[in-house]
C-alpha positions as CSV (number, residue, x, y, z in Angstrom):
1,M,-5.5,-19.1,43.9
2,T,-2.3,-17.1,43.4
3,R,-0.2,-16.9,40.2
4,K,3.4,-17.6,40.0
5,A,5.7,-14.7,39.4
6,G,6.9,-16.2,36.1
7,K,3.4,-16.6,34.8
8,A,2.5,-13.0,35.6
9,D,5.6,-11.8,33.8
10,S,4.9,-13.8,30.7
11,T,1.2,-12.6,30.7
12,D,2.3,-9.0,30.9
13,G,4.8,-9.5,28.1
14,R,2.2,-11.1,26.0
15,E,-0.2,-8.2,26.5
16,A,2.5,-5.7,25.7
17,R,3.3,-7.6,22.5
18,L,-0.3,-7.7,21.5
19,K,-0.8,-4.1,22.3
20,A,2.2,-3.2,20.1
21,A,1.0,-5.4,17.3
22,L,-2.5,-3.9,17.3
23,R,-1.0,-0.4,17.3
24,A,1.2,-1.3,14.3
25,N,-1.7,-2.9,12.5
26,L,-3.8,0.2,13.0
27,A,-1.1,2.5,11.7
28,R,-0.6,0.3,8.6
29,R,-4.4,0.3,7.9
30,K,-4.6,4.0,8.2
31,A,-1.6,4.5,5.8
32,Q,-3.3,2.1,3.3
33,G,-6.6,4.1,3.6
34,R,-4.8,7.4,3.0
35,A,-3.0,5.9,0.0
36,R,-6.2,4.6,-1.5
37,A,-8.0,7.9,-0.9
38,G,-5.1,9.7,-2.6
39,A,-5.1,7.3,-5.5
40,Q,-8.8,7.9,-6.1
41,D,-8.3,11.7,-6.2
42,D,-5.4,11.3,-8.8
43,Q,-7.4,9.1,-11.3
44,P,-9.8,10.7,-13.7
45,D,-13.4,9.7,-13.4
46,N,-13.9,7.2,-16.2
47,E,-17.3,6.1,-15.1
48,Q,-19.3,8.8,-16.9
49,P,-19.7,8.4,-20.6
50,D,-18.7,11.1,-23.1
51,D,-21.9,12.3,-24.5
52,G,-20.6,15.1,-26.7
53,G,-21.9,17.8,-24.4
54,Q,-25.5,16.7,-24.7
55,G,-25.9,16.2,-20.9
56,Q,-25.5,13.1,-18.9
57,G,-26.3,10.0,-20.9
58,D,-27.2,6.5,-20.0
59,P,-24.9,3.6,-21.1
60,A,-27.9,1.7,-22.2
61,G,-29.1,4.6,-24.4
62,R,-32.2,5.2,-22.3
63,T,-33.6,8.7,-21.8
64,R,-36.3,10.0,-19.6
65,D,-38.7,9.8,-22.5
66,N,-38.2,6.2,-23.4
67,E,-37.5,4.4,-20.1
68,D,-39.0,1.0,-19.8
């Protein structure tokens, strides 16, 4: 079966549009990833508790000696 010339042109155009949309989406996702990675580097690490210089503490107050 042969395709009509108009059908082939529209299929090629559709493929070109999809290819351009995928490329734009990839570029946008890469930019978002770079922005998120940069934002993580700029923020202080608030997850570790301040233990007054006594070493790393556990938020639940457990130590190696009294773990349950």
